[in-house]
C-alpha positions, 0 to 999 in steps of 0.5 A: 451539493456541488454539481461535480458531486451530483455528477459523480453520484449520478454516474456511480448510481447509473453504473450500479443500475446498468450492472443489474440491467445487464444481469437481467439481459444475460438472464433473458429478461431484457423486456421484463418489468424489472428491466423497464423499471431500471431503465426508467430509474436511469433516465433522470440520472442520465441527464445529471451526467456530463457528456464525457460520463454519458460516453463512458456509460455507453462504452461500459454497457458495450463492455458488459455485453462483451463480458457476458459473451466471454470476454475480449474477442480475438481475430486473425490478423495479417502481419501488417495489421498486427503491427498497426494494432501493436503500435496503437496499443502501445501508444494509447496505453502508454499515454493512459499510464501517464494519466492522459487519454484514459477514455481513448484507451477504454475505447481501444480495448473494446476492439478485437485483439490479434489471436495469440494475444493473452485475453486477460491483458485486456481486462487487466488494462481496463481495470487500470483505466478505471482505477486511474478514473477513481472508479475502484469497484469497476476496476475490481470488476475487470480485475476479477475478469482478468483473474477468470482468464488467468488465475495468476491475476488473483494477486492484483485483486488482493492488492487493490482490495488492500489499497481500498482498506477492504482488509477482510476481503483481501485476506479471504481472497488471498486464500486463492493464491495460497491454494494455487500450487502454481503461485509465484513467490511474489504472489505468495508474498502478497498473500502473506501481506494480506493475511498480516494486515488482517492479523494485526487487527486482532487481539494478540491472543487470537493472532498467534495462530494466524502468525504461524500460518503466515510464516508457513506461507512466507517460507514457501514463498522463499522456497519458490523464489530460490528455485525460480530461475533469475530471468523468470522472477517477477521482482528480482529482489523479492527475497529481500521483502520475503525475509524481512516480513518473515523475520518480523513475524517471527519477532511477533511470535517471540522467535527473536533468535530466528528473526535475527538469523533471517535478518543476518541472512538478508543482510548478507545478500543485501548489505546496508539494506535500510529495512533489514537494518531497522528491523534487526535493530528493533530485534536487539535494541533491548539486549544489545543497544550499541549494536542496534544503534549502529544498525540504525545509524547505517539505516539512516545513512542508507535513507531508511523510510521507517521512523524507528531508526530516527526515533531511537537515534533522536532519543540517544542524541537528546540524552547525550545533549547533542541538540542539533542532531536530535532536532534533525532526527526528530524532524525526519522521524515526524515527517515519515510518521505523519506520511504513514498515518492514514487520513482516518487515523490523523486524530488517533493517539500515538505515544511515540509520535508524541515523544518525537514532538516533545523531543523536538520541542526540547531540542529547539528550546536548548537551541534558543528557538522562539518560545511560540514554536517550541510550545507548538510542539508540546501542544502537538505532543499533548494532543497525541498523548493527552494523559502523559504527565511527563510531556505536561511536565516538560511543557511547563518547563518550556513555558517557564523559559524567560525570554531566550534563556534556557532552564538548565537541567529541567527536562525529564527525558526517558530512554526509548522503550522498544516494548511499547512501540507501535511497529507491530501494527506498522509493518506495511508502512515501514516495509512497503510491498513491491507493487505487482499491480504496477509491475504487471502494467509495465510487463503487459506493455512490454508483452504488447510491444513485443507482439507482432 
């Protein structure tokens, strides 16, 4: 094991022991045998850490004492002292969010704050610091403190849990947002997002009830958004995200007409918005292919971040023997699909991604590209869908090519089938949520800058 790994292991073990120790201290058991045993266990770990990590652990111990005493301390300051505090806060924290001097920010955040400054900002900023340092559990600890001081911070706890892949826990925590009658539209959207992440892991027969509940949460979110004055909306275009997810969930339930109505309403507000166009195209691809393809073309021109617009257009181009166009569209769809695949899913099967590699191989073959590059694409396609006989057959056609000549009319190219798409499990990749965690970091800095 490398020194770096050992050090990281020692620091995280020390943090866990330190939390237990402070729990005993808070319970008045500082001198107990259990507390002494924890200190003894921490000793060898202390010497396995770097000096920087030792300083971080000392500071963290101070933070635990402050938390036990009720959180950030406030104090009276003169106008001049407030101005100096404000200037230091803005400078230090701005550098932190640029990835610099995180430890300086943690040290600054232990100082008393001016009376009138919201105390939850301190815990929130501490959470951001620990997130920058890669310590997600500590970030969660301080975010929960921020939520204790301001229930509206529950949404940031949910967002971080989702980022960490703790889907069940995120969905459970989202209930706090839903139960809060004061939740904003943006918070309700994130709560619905957490519920959707959980529901998409369920068997369809069990998920429908959850989808119905997500619809009610999103409808509430949209009502709140529309009744919130524009200057008080946290995400000015939040309705765009709400409408897109609401339409998508209606599609999952089977309410296609409702979904189309929502997409049309959304596009009336946000013309040529690529996510809305993509999802509207998916909703009508089986009944009005021409209109769907038109939506996909506009979405692509608008810079769509979903693979699906490119996927259907690549298939259409290949079937019409527009091989250069098929090549470009397949390549872009592959790029987006590979970006969306989680590291843990890199070896998982993906029939539609397999098709894209297959189509890329066919287009390259028709354009006379080197045989080894063509076959690489078919090999990748087979690895993603190993039982697919069509891919194997097209691979044999590619293998049978004689030098640079093309085997005419030998390819088997099927129309793309929307009913088999994995889009039902990829909403969050196709329509990324606005990150309130980042947004609230910027807002907090603004609040600090304006406070004198």
